[in-house]
MILO-12314 format. One record per atom (N, C-alpha, C): x negated, y negated, z; residue in one letter. Coordinates in steps of 0.1 Angstrom, whole numbers, plus 5000, padded with zeros to 4 digits. Example, Ala and Ser with C-alpha at 12.3 -4.5 7.8 and 13.67 -1.06 7.14 Angstrom:
<atoms>
486850575078a/487750455078a/486850335078a/487250225071s/486350115071s/487150005079s/
</atoms>
This chain:
<atoms>
466653194938x/467553114931x/468953174930x/468953304928x/470253374927x/471053364940x/470253374951x/470953364964x/471453224966x/470753124962x/471152984964x/472452964955x/472453014943x/473552994934x/474853064940x/474653184946x/475753254952x/476253184964x/475353124971x/475753044983x/476652924979x/476152854969x/476852734964x/478252774958x/478352894952x/479652934947x/480552974958x/480053034969x/480953064980x/481452934986x/480552834987x/480952704993x/482052644984x/481852644971x/482752584962x/484052664961x/484052784965x/485252864966x/486052854979x/485552784988x/486252765001x/487152635000x/488452665002x/489352545000x/489152435009x/488752465022x/488552365032x/487352275028x/486252335023x/485152255019x/485452175006x/486152234997x/486552154985x/487452034989x/488452064998x/489351955002x/488651845009x/487651885018x/486951785025x/486051705016x/485451765006x/484551694996x/485451594988x/486551634983x/487451544976x/487951434984x/488251454997x/488651355006x/487551245008x/486351295010x/485151205011x/484951124999x/485051194987x/484851114974x/485951004973x/487151044977x/488250944976x/487950824985x/487550854997x/487250755007x/486150665001x/485150724995x/484050644988x/484550554977x/485650594971x/486250504960x/487050394967x/487750414978x/488650324984x/487950214992x/486850254999x/486350165009x/485550045004x/484750054994x/483849934990x/484649804989x/484249704996x/484849574995x/486249565000x/486749655008x/488149665012x/488549545020x/487649475026x/487949355034x/487649225027x/487249225014x/486849105007x/488049015005x/489149065000x/490248974996x/491048935007x/491448805007x/492348755017x/493748815016x/494548795027x/495948835027x/496648735017x/497248785006x/497848704997x/499348744996x/500248644999x/501648684999x/502048715014x/503348725016x/503848745029x/503648875035x/503648985027x/503749115033x/502549155042x/501349155036x/500149185044x/499949085056x/500248955053x/500048855063x/500948875075x/502248905072x/503148935083x/502749055091x/502349155085x/501849275092x/500549245100x/499649165094x/498449125101x/498849035113x/499848955112x/500248875123x/500848955135x/501549055131x/502149145142x/500949215149x/499949255142x/498749325148x/498049225157x/497849095151x/497248995159x/497948975173x/499248965172x/500048945184x/499849055194x/499749185189x/499549295198x/498249285205x/497149245197x/495849245203x/495749125213x/496249015210x/496048895219x/497048875230x/498248945228x/499148935239x/499049065248x/498549165243x/498449295250x/499749375250x/500749325243x/502049385242x/502149465229x/501949595230x/501849685218x/503249735215x/504249705223x/505649755221x/506549655215x/506449535219x/507449425216x/506749305210x/505749315202x/505049195197x/505949115187x/505948985189x/506748895180x/505748795174x/505748785160x/504848705153x/505348565152x/504648465155x/505048325154x/506248285162x/506648365171x/507848335179x/509048355172x/509048405159x/510248415151x/510448555145x/509348615142x/509448745135x/509448865145x/510448945144x/510249085150x/509449165140x/508749265145x/508049355135x/508949405125x/508649385112x/509549425101x/509649575100x/508649645105x/508649795104x/508449845118x/508749975121x/508450045133x/506950035136x/506450075148x/505150025151x/503950125148x/504150245142x/503050335141x/501950275133x/502250215121x/501150155114x/500450045122x/501249965128x/500649855136x/499749905147x/500150015153x/499250075163x/497950125157x/498050185145x/496850235139x/495950115135x/496450005130x/495649885126x/495149825139x/495949815149x/495449755162x/494249835168x/494449965167x/493350055172x/492050025164x/492250015150x/491049985142x/490449855145x/491249755149x/490749625152x/490049625165x/490449715175x/489649725187x/488249785184x/488249885176x/486949945172x/486049845164x/486749765156x/486049675147x/485649545154x/486349515165x/486049395172x/486949275169x/487749285159x/488649165156x/489649215146x/490749135145x/491849155136x/491449085123x/491249155112x/490949085100x/491349175088x/491049145076x/491449225064x/490949365065x/489749385069x/489249525070x/490049605080x/490249555092x/490849635102x/492349665098x/492949585091x/494349605087x/494449715076x/493449715067x/493449805055x/492849935058x/491949955067x/491250075069x/492250195072x/493350175079x/494250295081x/494750345068x/495050255059x/495550305046x/494550385038x/493250335038x/492250405031x/492050545037x/491950555050x/491750685057x/492950775054x/494250715055x/495450795052x/495450855038x/494950775028x/494950815014x/493950925012x/492750915018x/491751025017x/492251145024x/492951135035x/493451255042x/494551315034x/495351235027x/496451295019x/495851385008x/494751335002x/494051414991x/493551544997x/492951535008x/492451665014x/493551755018x/494551705024x/495751795028x/496351855016x/496551775006x/497251834994x/496451944988x/495051934987x/494252034982x/494252164991x/493952145004x/493852255013x/495152335014x/496252255015x/497552325017x/498052395005x/497852344993x/498352404981x/497452504974x/496252514977x/495252604971x/495752754972x/496252804984x/496652944984x/497852964975x/498652864973x/499952894965x/499752874950x/498952784946x/498752764931x/497352784926x/496452814935x/495052844931x/494152724934x/492952754938x/492052644942x/491652554930x/491552614918x/491252524906x/492352424904x/493552464902x/494652364900x/494852274911x/494652314924x/494852234935x/493752124936x/492452164933x/491352074933x/491451974922x/491952014910x/492151924899x/493251824902x/494351874908x/495451794912x/494951694923x/494151734932x/493651644943x/492751534937x/491951574927x/491151464920x/492051364913x/493051414906x/494051324900x/494751234910x/495151294921x/495851224931x/494951104936x/493651134938x/492751034944x/492650914934x/492750934921x/492550834911x/493750784905x/494950814910x/496150744905x/496150594908x/496450514899x/496450364902x/497250324914x/498450384916x/499250344927x/498650384940x/497950504940x/497350544953x/496150454956x/495350424946x/494150344947x/494550204953x/495550144947x/495950014951x/496550014965x/497350104969x/497950104982x/496950154993x/495950234989x/494950274998x/494050155003x/494150044995x/493349924998x/494349815003x/495549845007x/496549755011x/496849775026x/496949665033x/497249675048x/498749675050x/499349785046x/500849805048x/501049945052x/502249985056x/502550115062x/502750225052x/502850185039x/503350285029x/502350405027x/501050375028x/500150485026x/500150585038x/500350535050x/500450625061x/501750705060x/502850635056x/504050705054x/503950825044x/503250795033x/503050895023x/502251015028x/501250995036x/500551105042x/501451185050x/502251125059x/503151195068x/504251275060x/504851205050x/505851275042x/505251395034x/504051375029x/503351485022x/503151605031x/502651585043x/502551695052x/503851755056x/504851685057x/506151735061x/506751825050x/506651775037x/507251845026x/506351965022x/505051955024x/504252075021x/504452185031x/504752145043x/505152255053x/506352325048x/507352255043x/508552315039x/508352395026x/507552345017x/507352405004x/506552535005x/505652545015x/504652655015x/505052765026x/506252735032x/506752845042x/507652935034x/507753055039x/508653155032x/510053105033x/510853125022x/512253075022x/513153115034x/513053235038x/513853285048x/513353275062x/512053235063x/511453225076x/510453115077x/510253065089x/509352955091x/508852975105x/507552965107x/507052995121x/507452885130x/507452925143x/507752825153x/506952705153x/505652725151x/504752605150x/505052525138x/505352585127x/505752505115x/506952425117x/507952485124x/509252405126x/508952285135x/508252305146x/507952195155x/507152085148x/506152135139x/505352035132x/506151955122x/507152025115x/507951965105x/508751845112x/509451885123x/510251775129x/509451665136x/508251705141x/507351595147x/506951505136x/506551555124x/506151475113x/507251385108x/508451445108x/509651365104x/509851255114x/509651275126x/509751175136x/508751065134x/507551105131x/506451005128x/506850925115x/507450985106x/507950905094x/508950805098x/509850835107x/510850735112x/510150625120x/509050665126x/508250565134x/507350475126x/507250515113x/506450435103x/507250345095x/508350395089x/509150305080x/510550335081x/511050375093x/512450385095x/513050495086x/514150455079x/514950555072x/514350595058x/513350515054x/512750545040x/512250685039x/511250725048x/510650855048x/511650965052x/512450935062x/513451035066x/514451065055x/514950965048x/515850985037x/515351055026x/514051025022x/513351095011x/513251245014x/512751275026x/512551425030x/513951495030x/514951435035x/516251495036x/516851525022x/516651425013x/517151444999x/516451554992x/515151554994x/514351664987x/514651794992x/514851815006x/515151945011x/516451995007x/517451905007x/518851945002x/518751984987x/518051904979x/517951934965x/517252074963x/516152094971x/515452224969x/516352344973x/517152324983x/518052434987x/519152454976x/519552354969x/520552364958x/519952424946x/518752384942x/518052444931x/517752594932x/517252624944x/516952764947x/518152844951x/519252784953x/520552844957x/520252934970x/519552864979x/519152934991x/519252845003x/520452855010x/520652755021x/519652785033x/518952895033x/518052925044x/516952825044x/516652755033x/515652655033x/515952545043x/517352525045x/517752425055x/518052485068x/518752605068x/519152655081x/517952705090x/516852745083x/515652785091x/515152675100x/515452555097x/514952435105x/515852405116x/517052455117x/518052415127x/517952495140x/517052455148x/516952515161x/516452405171x/516052445183x/515652355193x/514552255189x/513752295179x/512652215175x/513052075170x/514352065166x/514851935161x/514651825172x/514551865184x/514351775195x/513051695193x/512051745186x/510851675184x/511051555176x/512051555166x/512351445158x/512951335166x/513851365175x/514551255183x/513551195193x/512751285199x/511751225209x/510751145202x/510051195192x/508951125185x/509551005177x/510551025170x/511050915161x/512050825168x/512750865179x/513750785184x/513450705197x/512450745204x/512150685217x/511850535216x/511050495206x/510750355205x/511950275201x/512850335192x/514050265189x/514950235201x/515050335210x/515850315222x/515250205231x/513950205233x/513450095242x/513449965235x/513249965222x/513249835214x/514649775214x/515749855213x/517049815214x/517349755228x/516849825238x/517049775251x/516449645254x/515249625247x/514449505249x/515049385241x/515249405228x/515649295220x/517149285218x/517949395221x/519349385220x/519849375205x/520949295204x/521549285191x/520649235180x/519749145184x/518849095174x/518049205167x/517549305175x/516849415169x/517749495160x/518949525164x/519849605156x/520049535142x/520349405143x/520649325131x/519449325121x/518249285127x/517049255118x/516349385114x/516249485123x/515449605121x/516249715115x/517249765123x/517949885120x/518849855108x/519649745108x/520549705097x/519749645086x/519049535089x/518349455078x/517349535071x/516449615077x/515349685071x/515749825066x/516849875070x/517250005066x/518550005057x/519649975064x/520949985056x/521049885045x/520449765047x/520549665036x/519649715024x/518549775027x/517749825015x/518549935008x/519350015015x/520150125009x/521350075001x/522149985008x/523449945002x/523449804997x/522349724999x/522349584994x/522349495005x/521749375003x/521549275013x/520049255015x/519749165025x/518349125027x/517949165041x/516749225041x/516049235054x/515049125056x/514449125068x/513449015071x/512349015061x/512049125054x/510949125044x/511449095030x/512649065029x/513249045015x/513748905013x/513148805020x/513648665018x/513248625004x/514248574997x/514048524984x/514148634973x/514348754977x/514448864966x/515848854960x/515848884947x/517148874940x/517749014938x/518849014930x/519549134927x/519049194914x/519349314912x/518849394900x/520049424891x/519949394878x/521049434869x/521249584869x/522449624865x/522749764866x/521749854857x/521549814845x/520649894836x/519249904842x/518749794846x/517449794853x/517449884865x/518549874873x/518649944885x/518550094883x/519250144872x/519250284869x/517950344864x/517250264856x/516050314849x/514750244855x/514850174866x/513650104871x/512550194874x/512750294881x/511650384886x/511150474875x/512050524866x/511650604855x/510650524846x/510950394844x/510150304836x/508750284843x/508850264856x/507650224863x/506750344867x/507350464866x/506550584870x/505250604863x/505350594850x/504150624841x/503050514842x/503350384842x/502350294844x/501650304858x/502450344868x/501850354881x/501050474883x/501250574875x/500450704876x/499650744864x/499450644855x/498650674843x/497150694847x/496450774840x/496850844828x/497450984832x/497251034844x/497551164848x/499151184847x/499851084851x/501351104851x/501851124837x/501151094826x/501651124813x/501751274810x/501051354818x/501151504816x/502451554823x/503151484831x/504251534839x/505351594830x/505851524819x/506851584811x/506451714806x/505251734802x/504751864797x/504751964808x/504351924820x/504252014831x/505652064835x/506651974834x/508052014838x/508552104827x/508252084815x/508752174804x/508152314805x/506952314811x/506252444812x/506552524824x/507452474832x/507752544845x/508452674842x/509152694831x/509852814829x/508852934826x/507652894822x/506652994818x/505653014830x/505852954841x/504952954852x/504853094858x/503653134862x/503453264868x/504353284880x/504953394882x/505953414893x/505353384907x/504153414910x/503653374924x/503553224926x/503353144915x/503253004916x/504552934914x/505452994907x/506652924903x/507452854914x/507752924925x/508552854936x/507852724941x/506552724942x/505852604947x/505952494937x/505652534924x/505752424913x/507152374912x/508152454913x/509552414913x/509752314924x/509252344936x/509452254947x/508852114944x/507652114938x/507051984934x/507951914924x/508551984915x/509451924905x/510651864912x/511151934921x/512351884929x/511951764937x/510851774943x/510251654951x/510251534942x/509751544930x/509651434921x/510951384916x/511851474911x/513051434905x/514051384916x/514151454927x/515051414938x/514551284944x/513251264945x/512651134950x/513051024941x/512951044927x/513350934918x/514850904920x/515651004921x/517050974923x/517350904936x/516650934947x/516750874960x/516450724959x/515250694953x/514850554952x/515650474942x/516250544932x/517150474923x/518450434930x/518850514939x/520050484947x/519850364956x/518650354961x/518350244971x/518450114964x/519050014971x/519349884965x/518149804961x/517149794970x/515949724968x/514949794959x/514349724950x/513349794941x/511949734943x/510949814942x/509649774941x/508749884936x/507749864927x/507049974922x/506350064932x/505849994943x/505050074953x/505950174961x/507250164960x/508150264966x/507950404960x/507350404948x/507050534942x/505850614948x/505150544958x/503950614963x/504250754969x/505250784976x/505450914981x/505651024971x/505850974958x/506051074947x/504651094940x/503651034944x/502351054938x/501851194940x/501951264952x/501451404953x/502051494943x/503451504942x/503951594932x/503551564917x/503451434914x/502951404901x/501651454898x/500651434908x/499251484906x/499151634906x/499951694915x/499851844916x/500451914904x/501551864899x/502151914887x/501251894875x/500651774874x/499751744863x/498551834864x/497951854876x/496751924878x/496952074874x/498152134878x/498352274875x/498552294860x/499252204854x/499452214839x/498152194832x/497352094835x/496152064828x/495152174830x/495152234842x/494152344844x/494452464835x/495752494833x/496052594824x/495652564810x/495752434806x/495352404792x/493852404790x/493152374801x/491652364801x/490952494800x/491452584792x/490852714790x/490752804802x/491452764813x/491552844825x/490252854833x/489252774830x/488052774837x/488152704851x/487552764861x/487652704875x/486852574875x/487252494884x/486652354885x/485152364888x/484752474895x/483352484899x/482452524888x/483052574876x/482252614865x/481752494857x/480652514850x/480052404842x/480952364831x/481152234830x/482052174819x/481052104810x/481252124797x/480452054787x/480951914786x/480351824793x/480751684793x/479451604795x/479351504787x/478251404789x/477551374776x/477451234774x/476651194762x/475251234763x/474551224752x/473051254752x/472351154761x/471151184764x/470251094773x/470050964766x/469950964753x/469750834746x/470950744747x/472150804746x/473350724747x/473550674761x/473250764771x/473350714785x/472450594787x/471250604782x/470250484784x/470950364777x/471450374765x/472150264758x/473250204766x/474050294772x/475250254780x/474750184793x/473650234799x/473150164811x/472550024807x/471950024796x/471449894791x/472549794789x/473649834783x/474749754780x/475349704794x/475449794803x/476049754817x/475049654823x/473749674822x/472849574827x/472949444821x/473249434808x/473449304801x/474649234807x/475749314810x/476949254816x/476649204829x/475849274837x/475449224850x/474649094850x/473649094840x/472848974839x/473748854834x/474648874825x/475548774820x/476348714832x/476848804841x/477648764852x/476748684862x/475448734863x/474548664872x/474148524868x/474148504855x/473748374849x/474948284846x/476148334848x/477348264845x/477448134853x/478048034846x/478347904853x/479847884851x/480647974855x/482047964853x/482647854861x/483547774856x/484147664863x/485447694870x/486247774864x/487547804870x/487347914882x/488247914891x/488048004902x/488148154897x/489048174888x/489248314883x/487948364876x/487448274867x/486248314860x/485048334869x/484948244879x/483848264889x/484048384897x/485348424901x/485548544909x/485148664901x/485448674888x/485048794880x/483548804879x/482848684877x/481448684876x/480748724889x/481348674900x/480748714913x/480948864916x/482148914912x/482349054914x/481349144908x/480949114895x/479949194888x/478549154893x/478249024895x/476848984899x/476549024913x/477549034922x/477249064936x/476949204939x/477349294930x/477149444932x/476349494920x/475049464919x/474349514907x/474349664905x/474149734915x/474049884914x/475349944910x/476449894916x/477849944913x/478249904899x/477849784895x/478249734881x/477549814871x/476249844872x/475549914862x/475950064862x/476050124874x/476350274874x/477750294870x/478750214875x/480150234871x/480350194856x/479650084851x/479750054837x/479250164829x/478150224833x/477650344825x/478650454826x/479250484837x/480150594839x/481450564830x/481850444830x/483050414822x/482750434807x/481650384802x/481250404788x/481150554785x/480450634794x/480350774792x/481650844791x/482550794800x/483950854800x/484650834787x/484550714782x/485250684769x/484650764758x/483250764757x/482650844746x/482950994748x/482951044760x/483351184763x/484751214759x/485651124761x/487051144758x/487251154742x/486551064735x/486651064721x/486051194715x/484951234721x/484351364717x/485251484720x/485951484731x/486851594735x/488051594725x/488551484721x/489651484711x/489151544698x/487951504694x/487451564681x/487351714682x/486851764694x/486551904695x/487851984700x/488851904704x/490051964709x/489752044722x/488951984731x/488552054743x/489151984755x/490252044760x/490951984772x/490051964784x/489152064787x/488352054799x/487351934798x/486751914787x/485951794785x/486751664786x/487951664780x/488751544781x/489051514795x/489451614803x/489851584817x/488651524825x/487451584823x/486251544830x/485951394825x/486051374812x/485751234807x/486651134812x/487951164812x/488951064817x/488751044832x/488451144840x/488151134854x/486951034856x/485951054848x/484750974850x/485150824847x/485850804836x/486250674832x/487150604843x/488050684849x/488950634860x/488150594872x/487150674876x/486250634887x/485550504884x/485050484872x/484350364868x/485350244868x/486450264862x/487450154862x/487950104876x/488250204884x/488750174897x/487750104906x/486450154905x/485450094913x/485149954909x/485049934896x/484849794891x/485949704894x/487249754892x/488349664895x/488549624909x/488049704918x/488249674932x/487649544936x/486349524932x/485749394935x/486349274927x/486849304915x/487449194908x/488749144913x/489649244916x/491049204921x/490949144934x/490049184943x/490049124956x/489548984955x/488548954947x/488148814946x/489148724938x/489848784929x/490948714922x/492048674932x/492348764942x/493248734952x/492848604960x/491548594962x/491148474970x/491448344962x/491548354949x/491848234942x/493348184944x/494148274949x/495548244951x/495848244966x/494848244975x/494948254989x/495448124995x/496248135006x/496648025014x/495647985025x/494548065026x/493548035037x/493047895036x/492647835024x/492147705023x/493147595028x/494447625024x/495447525029x/495647535044x/495647655049x/495747675064x/494547605071x/493347605065x/492247535071x/492547385071x/493147335060x/493547195060x/494547155071x/495447245073x/496447225084x/495747225097x/494847315099x/494147315112x/493247195114x/492647145103x/491747025104x/492546895106x/493746885100x/494446755100x/495446745111x/495646845119x/496546845130x/495946875143x/496446825154x/495946865167x/496846955174x/496447025185x/497347115192x/498647055196x/498646925199x/499846855204x/500746805193x/500246805180x/501146765169x/502246855167x/503346805163x/504546885159x/504346915144x/504147045141x/504047095128x/505147195125x/505847175114x/507047255111x/506947305096x/507447425094x/507847475081x/509147425077x/509347395064x/510747355060x/511447475054x/512447515061x/513447625057x/512947765058x/511647795056x/511147935056x/509747935060x/509348025069x/507948025073x/507048095063x/505748075064x/504748135056x/503748205065x/503848335066x/503048405076x/501548385074x/501048375062x/499648355059x/499148225065x/499948115064x/499547985069x/499447995084x/500448065090x/500448075105x/499148155109x/498848265102x/497748345106x/496448275104x/496248215093x/494948145090x/494748015097x/495847945100x/495747815107x/495547835122x/495847955127x/495547995141x/496447905151x/497747895147x/498647825156x/500047865152x/500947855162x/502347885159x/502947765153x/503847785142x/504447685135x/505947715134x/506847655142x/508247675141x/508847635127x/510047685124x/510747655112x/511847565114x/511947465105x/512947355106x/513847365094x/515147385095x/516047385084x/516247245080x/516447225066x/516547085061x/517847025067x/518847105071x/520047045076x/519947015091x/518847055098x/518747035112x/518346885115x/518546845127x/517946725132x/516446735132x/515746635128x/514346645128x/513746635143x/512546685145x/511946665159x/511646515161x/511246475173x/510846345175x/509646305166x/509746185160x/508646135151x/507446095159x/506346105153x/506046155139x/505946315140x/506046375128x/505846525127x/505246555114x/504746675113x/504146725100x/505146835095x/505246835081x/506146925075x/505347005064x/505447135064x/504847215053x/505947255043x/505747215031x/506747225020x/506247295008x/506647415004x/506247464991x/507047394980x/506447394968x/507047324956x/508447364954x/508847494956x/510247534953x/511247474963x/510747414974x/511647354984x/511647204984x/510947144974x/510947004973x/512346934973x/513247004966x/514546944966x/515346954979x/514847024989x/515547035002x/515046925011x/514046845008x/513646745017x/514646625017x/515246595028x/516146485029x/515546355024x/516346265017x/515746145011x/515046055022x/515646045034x/515045965044x/513646015048x/513546145048x/512246205052x/511246185040x/511746195028x/510846185016x/510346035016x/511245945019x/510845805018x/509745765028x/509645845039x/508745805050x/507645915051x/507445995040x/506446105041x/505246065034x/504146105039x/502746085033x/502146225031x/501646255020x/500946385017x/499546375024x/499346465033x/498046475040x/497146575033x/497646685029x/496846795022x/497746865012x/497146925002x/497946994992x/497047104986x/497647204981x/496947324975x/497847394965x/497247484957x/498047564949x/497747704952x/498747784955x/498447924960x/499748014957x/499548144960x/500748234959x/501548214971x/502848194969x/503748164980x/504948264980x/505348314992x/506448414993x/506248534984x/504948584983x/504648704975x/505148694961x/505248574956x/505648544942x/504648474934x/505048394925x/504148314916x/503448204924x/502348154918x/501648044924x/502447914923x/502347834933x/503047704933x/502247614942x/502547484941x/501947384949x/502647394963x/501847354973x/502347344987x/501647224993x/502447155001x/501947025007x/502147025022x/501246955029x/501446915043x/501746775043x/502946745047x/503446605048x/503446555062x/503046425063x/503246355076x/504446265075x/505446285084x/506646215083x/506846135096x/507146005094x/507345915106x/508645845104x/509645885111x/510945835110x/511245725120x/510245685128x/510445585138x/510645445132x/511545365137x/511745235132x/510545145135x/510445035128x/509344945129x/509344895144x/508144895150x/508044845164x/508344955174x/508845065170x/509245175179x/508545295174x/507345325180x/506545445176x/506945565184x/507945555192x/508445685199x/507545715210x/506845615216x/505945645227x/506645705239x/507945665241x/508645715252x/509145855251x/508945915239x/509446055237x/508246145240x/508446235249x/507346335252x/507046425240x/505746445237x/505346535226x/505546675230x/506146755223x/506346895226x/506946975215x/507147105217x/507747185206x/509247165205x/509847215194x/511247205192x/511947275203x/513147235207x/513947305217x/514147445214x/513947535223x/514147675222x/512947745216x/511847675213x/510647735208x/509447705218x/508347775216x/507147745224x/506047745214x/505447625213x/504347605204x/503047635211x/502347735206x/501047775213x/499947775203x/498847715206x/497747725197x/497047855199x/496747925188x/496048055189x/494548025193x/494048105201x/492648095205x/491748115193x/
</atoms>
């Protein structure tokens, strides 16, 4: 028994094993039901459409979705999702989201393994556990967008800089740094590159040591231009001015200085006060509960142990300089905070570990209700599951919640019990003023909440999905019919209706009659009176449109032909300058 215990302690003291274990636990939290929810809103649907085009056209360099959209981001994430779809056998919600889940789990493992030598295995492991359960990380790990992959790359890049000696950096580390920075450019253009640059400059200023920057300036910088710049060169050669306007200017400079990129259609401006405090206000809700410890962690930096102080200061610079960088950027969104999740969690983990009586994470923590209370909690969770099972909910939302609980009996009962145990443990820890018990209890509650919410939010998304409307479009139109969006395309309708649908501006001449028009409620006023008078509603639905609130959307059949002239002499075909192709 003593030998077995010693062996387990050696395993638990190995940073690589701890990092791998936490990464696997994180993956276990992110993966369940990851493909259940439809693509809701433009963002995921547009990225899924680009991946669809890559797979079905075979063009992985210059895919264009719906004949109108250039890829809104550089291709690294699309390549990862397309590779997943090859392994999975089809392009769907699962194949688009799995790269984000794997990237999030890898980020947790990298953060723990890399920082353990500098700040200690206990604080690093605690920070890794906090990182895995941050709400913003959990949400974006289950989203089919490039941000989680970018965060993994930026984390690796900045940890290389943070953990290298100030006056020296190995040749391998320099080449790795610039290669990772190139991959950041290949994932989201200037967003990752700008963040890394701002953090590095700020770190050199805080430490008053320009060697932090000058040690990187050698031939290894070529890796950045080769890895990050090659695709931009060939894409500019292929698409020309259009690519420069839509991708380089629209998706980079407009985000920084103002204006709209292709992914910002319909987005408004931000008042000055909100612009300045937007990310400070959103930081804590996005990182709760662990982010609430950050102000205390920052105030404790002056008392940090000398061996750990430089690394912890770098994390603080990463956080503060990152907030300043994103505040400067014109476009705002809470998920932009994602690359700041690692310093939030690692600062909070180091501070909390010190408060938790200094015991290592592998030591026994006094946490857990009595067996009688656990049985009572399990019974209560079972009652919730039975109520969901027997529910006869009428609304889509109520039915979705009931199905989420009823469809996963084991997860509902176990996670409900874990959530209840976490709440009781947190209350007990407050009474006993025991930080270590409190941390363990909150962690248990977070795992329960996140696991339960995954099934609920995905099914709730389906209540706002455009998939049913797209099915109506597919059912009520033939491949030869002229189907047009009015003024702005909806990527989810294109994706789920499995056909290309050109866009017709309300000021343009209409196509030969008859034709079909897809009109969201917010565009009703743009329908010309002549078209409105001769329009018949073929199908309608209520869904989330343009990544905003729900609204009605209609498929109209418009026939502008005069009586006795049905337009038989006009050949049926796509709008001039477009090619209408039915998706297989």
